[in-house]
C-alpha positions in Angstrom: 0.1 -0.1 0.0 1.2 3.5 -0.6 1.3 5.7 2.3 1.0 9.5 2.5 4.0 10.7 4.3 4.4 14.1 5.8 7.9 15.8 5.3 9.1 17.8 8.3 11.1 20.8 7.3 14.6 20.8 8.6 15.0 23.6 11.1 18.5 25.3 12.1 18.7 23.0 15.1 17.9 19.9 13.0 20.0 21.0 10.1 22.2 17.9 9.0 26.1 18.1 9.4 26.3 17.1 5.8 24.1 18.7 3.1 21.6 16.2 1.3 23.4 17.2 -2.0 26.5 15.5 -0.8 24.5 12.3 -0.1 23.1 12.5 -3.6 26.7 13.0 -5.2 28.1 9.9 -3.1 25.1 7.9 -4.1 25.2 8.6 -7.8 28.9 7.6 -7.9 28.2 4.4 -6.0 25.1 3.2 -7.9 26.8 3.9 -11.3 29.0 0.8 -10.7 25.8 -1.4 -10.2 25.2 -2.6 -13.7 28.8 -3.4 -14.1 29.0 -5.6 -11.2 25.8 -7.3 -12.1 27.2 -7.9 -15.7 30.4 -9.7 -14.3 28.4 -11.6 -11.8 26.1 -12.8 -14.7 29.2 -13.7 -16.8 30.5 -15.7 -14.0 27.4 -18.0 -14.1 25.2 -16.4 -11.2 21.5 -16.2 -12.0 19.8 -12.9 -11.9 17.4 -13.7 -9.0 20.3 -15.1 -7.0 22.3 -11.9 -7.6 19.4 -9.8 -6.3 18.8 -12.1 -3.3 22.4 -12.3 -2.2 22.9 -8.5 -2.8 20.3 -7.7 -0.3 21.1 -10.6 2.0 24.7 -9.5 2.4 23.8 -5.8 2.8 21.4 -6.7 5.5 23.8 -9.0 7.4 26.6 -6.3 7.3 24.1 -3.9 8.8 22.6 -6.3 11.5 25.2 -6.1 14.2 25.5 -2.4 13.9 21.7 -2.1 14.1 21.4 -4.4 16.9 23.9 -2.4 19.0 22.5 1.1 18.3 19.0 0.7 17.4 17.7 -2.0 19.9 15.3 0.5 21.5 13.8 1.4 18.1 13.4 -2.3 17.2 11.7 -3.0 20.5 9.2 -0.1 19.8 8.2 -1.5 16.4 4.4 -1.7 16.1 2.4 -4.2 14.0 1.9 -1.5 11.6 5.6 -0.6 11.4 6.5 -4.2 10.6 3.9 -4.6 7.8 5.0 -1.2 6.3 8.5 -2.3 6.2 7.5 -5.8 4.8 5.4 -4.1 2.0 8.3 -1.8 1.4 10.9 -4.8 1.2 8.5 -6.5 -1.4 8.6 -3.6 -3.8 12.3 -2.9 -3.1 13.0 -6.7 -3.9 10.8 -6.6 -7.0 12.7 -3.6 -8.1 16.1 -5.3 -7.9 14.9 -8.7 -9.3 13.4 -7.2 -12.4 16.2 -4.7 -13.1 19.0 -7.2 -12.7 17.1 -9.6 -14.9 16.7 -6.9 -17.6 20.5 -6.7 -17.9 20.3 -10.2 -19.3 18.4 -9.1 -22.3 19.1 -5.5 -23.2 21.9 -2.9 -23.1 23.2 -1.1 -20.0 22.1 2.3 -21.2 18.6 1.1 -22.2 18.2 -0.7 -18.8 19.5 2.1 -16.6 17.6 4.9 -18.3 14.2 3.0 -18.3 14.7 2.1 -14.6 15.3 5.6 -13.8 11.8 6.7 -15.1 10.4 6.2 -11.6 10.0 9.9 -11.3 7.3 9.6 -13.7 5.3 7.2 -11.5 6.3 9.2 -8.4 4.9 12.4 -9.8 1.5 10.8 -10.6 1.4 9.0 -7.2 2.3 12.3 -5.4 -0.5 14.0 -7.1 -2.9 11.3 -6.3 -1.9 10.4 -2.8 0.3 13.2 -1.4 -1.8 16.0 -3.1 1.2 17.5 -4.7 0.0 19.3 -7.7 1.2 18.5 -11.3 2.5 21.8 -12.5 3.0 22.6 -16.3 6.7 22.2 -15.9 6.4 18.7 -14.3 3.8 17.7 -17.0 6.1 18.8 -19.8 9.0 16.9 -18.2 6.8 13.8 -18.1 5.8 14.1 -21.7 9.5 14.5 -22.7 10.7 11.5 -20.7 7.9 9.2 -22.1 9.0 10.3 -25.6 12.5 9.4 -24.7 11.5 6.1 -23.4 9.5 5.5 -26.7 12.6 6.2 -28.8 14.6 3.8 -26.7 11.9 1.1 -27.3 12.0 1.8 -31.0 15.8 1.8 -31.3 15.8 -1.7 -29.7 12.9 -3.1 -31.7 15.2 -3.9 -34.7 17.4 -7.0 -34.7 18.8 -8.5 -31.7 22.1 -10.3 -31.0 21.9 -14.0 -30.3 20.3 -14.8 -26.9 19.2 -11.3 -26.3 15.7 -9.9 -26.1 15.9 -6.1 -25.8 12.1 -5.5 -25.7 11.6 -8.1 -22.8 14.8 -6.5 -21.1 13.2 -3.0 -21.4 9.8 -4.1 -20.1 11.6 -5.7 -17.2 13.5 -2.3 -16.5 10.1 -0.5 -16.7 8.6 -2.8 -14.1 11.6 -2.0 -11.9 11.0 1.6 -12.2 7.3 1.1 -11.3 8.2 -1.1 -8.1 10.6 1.7 -6.9 7.6 4.2 -6.9 5.7 2.9 -3.9 9.0 2.0 -2.2 10.1 5.5 -2.3 6.8 6.9 -1.0 6.7 4.4 1.9 10.3 5.2 2.7 9.1 8.8 3.5 6.8 7.4 6.1 9.2 4.9 7.6 12.1 7.4 7.7 10.0 9.9 9.5 9.9 7.4 12.4 13.2 5.7 12.4 16.9 6.4 12.2 18.4 5.7 8.9 20.3 2.6 10.2 17.1 1.3 11.8 15.3 2.0 8.6 17.7 0.4 6.0 18.1 -2.6 8.1 14.4 -3.3 8.1 13.7 -2.8 4.5 16.9 -4.4 3.2 16.2 -7.3 5.6 12.6 -7.5 4.5 13.6 -7.5 0.7 16.1 -10.2 1.4 13.8 -12.4 3.0 11.3 -11.9 0.3 13.9 -12.7 -2.6 15.2 -15.6 -0.6 11.7 -17.0 -0.3 11.3 -16.7 -4.2 14.6 -18.3 -4.7 13.5 -21.4 -2.8 10.0 -21.6 -4.2 11.5 -21.4 -7.8 14.4 -23.6 -7.1 16.8 -21.1 -8.4 20.5 -22.0 -7.5 22.4 -19.6 -5.3 25.8 -21.3 -6.7 27.6 -19.8 -9.6 29.9 -21.4 -12.4 32.9 -19.2 -11.3 33.8 -18.1 -7.6 34.5 -14.6 -8.9 30.6 -14.1 -9.1 30.6 -13.9 -5.3 33.1 -11.2 -5.4 31.1 -9.1 -7.7 27.9 -9.7 -5.7 29.8 -8.7 -2.5 30.9 -5.6 -4.2 27.3 -5.0 -5.3 26.1 -5.1 -1.9 28.8 -2.9 -0.5 29.0 0.0 -3.1 25.7 0.4 -4.8 23.5 -0.9 -2.1 25.0 0.1 1.3 26.8 3.3 0.1 24.7 4.3 -2.9 21.1 3.6 -1.7 21.7 4.3 1.8 23.0 7.8 0.8 19.7 8.1 -1.2 17.7 7.1 1.8 19.5 9.6 4.0 18.5 12.4 1.4 14.9 11.2 0.8 13.4 12.7 4.1 14.7 16.1 3.3 13.3 16.4 -0.2 9.8 16.3 -1.7 8.7 12.9 -3.2 9.5 13.8 -6.7 12.9 15.4 -5.9 13.9 12.4 -3.8 14.0 10.1 -6.8 16.0 12.6 -8.9 19.5 11.3 -7.5 18.8 8.2 -9.8 19.3 10.6 -12.9 23.1 10.3 -12.5 23.1 6.6 -12.7 22.3 6.3 -16.4 25.1 8.8 -17.3 27.8 7.1 -15.0 26.6 3.5 -15.8 26.8 4.3 -19.6 30.2 5.8 -19.5 31.5 2.7 -17.5 29.6 0.2 -19.8 31.4 1.8 -22.8 34.9 1.8 -21.1 34.7 -1.6 -19.3 32.2 -3.6 -21.3 32.9 -2.1 -24.6 29.1 -1.5 -25.3 28.3 0.9 -28.1 25.2 3.2 -28.0 22.9 3.5 -31.1 22.3 7.0 -32.1 18.4 6.6 -31.6 19.0 5.1 -28.2 21.2 8.0 -27.3 18.6 10.4 -28.4 16.1 8.7 -26.4 18.3 8.7 -23.2 19.1 12.2 -23.6 15.3 13.3 -23.9 14.3 10.8 -21.0 16.9 12.3 -18.6 16.0 16.0 -19.9 12.5 15.3 -19.0 13.1 14.0 -15.5 15.6 16.8 -14.9 12.9 19.5 -16.1 10.6 17.7 -13.5 13.3 18.1 -10.8 13.9 21.9 -11.3 12.7 24.1 -8.3 9.6 25.8 -9.0 10.5 29.1 -7.3 8.4 31.6 -9.0 8.3 29.7 -12.3 
């Protein structure tokens, strides 16, 4: 369920020691490595579902001893509603990672990361419906431009495919990942208003890990890989994009409106595309590049502060 969260303005006494913008920068740099680590783990023989499940499990296990030591009072005060909210949040977060990681089996890094970054489109609509945040002309124009970019990416990938690839399926999975991120981010605002960051991420990462591990067991998906290097890439995936990247975003989300809280993801397509070209040797088709530019420009337009504009 989507919960309408109330954002409390940060006062001078509550002003964070580090600006939210710094959390955004750190997060963007960290999450830009995710698609590269995923690709290496897939090439080493790990299944996509196993990668998603192990990523969140490792992250939750790393956090658990610190959270137990520092947040025991918060955990004891958890209500049944809090646990249910964390569980629902974990379901959407797990769905986001599972579908996005799977998308990288079928489509290019640039198409996958741009399309999964379109969650601000869904956030804007959900914010208008549930949080009563109006859709201004600027936000609606940004949505139209971003959608046009997504359509161009789909058209550019609808031509021939390399053996074993299915770009249209990969693109659809990436969009599902973006859709899953929307309720997760909105729910995050509610939980973050009640819990410390450490308690919050331990709860939702743990819930997502449990959900994905359950899916792994139910589907009979192996957690083993052909090459031991897969576990190195998965561990790096858990430590850098997950613990550093997404934690930085979660730290910032309480201090930003719902739409703006998703904008940090804008930097991932740029960083991931550059890394994919340098490390994986991927090339970007002109129409895909145009679509990516339009999609990111639309999201950027949506993120501009509307001070008197």
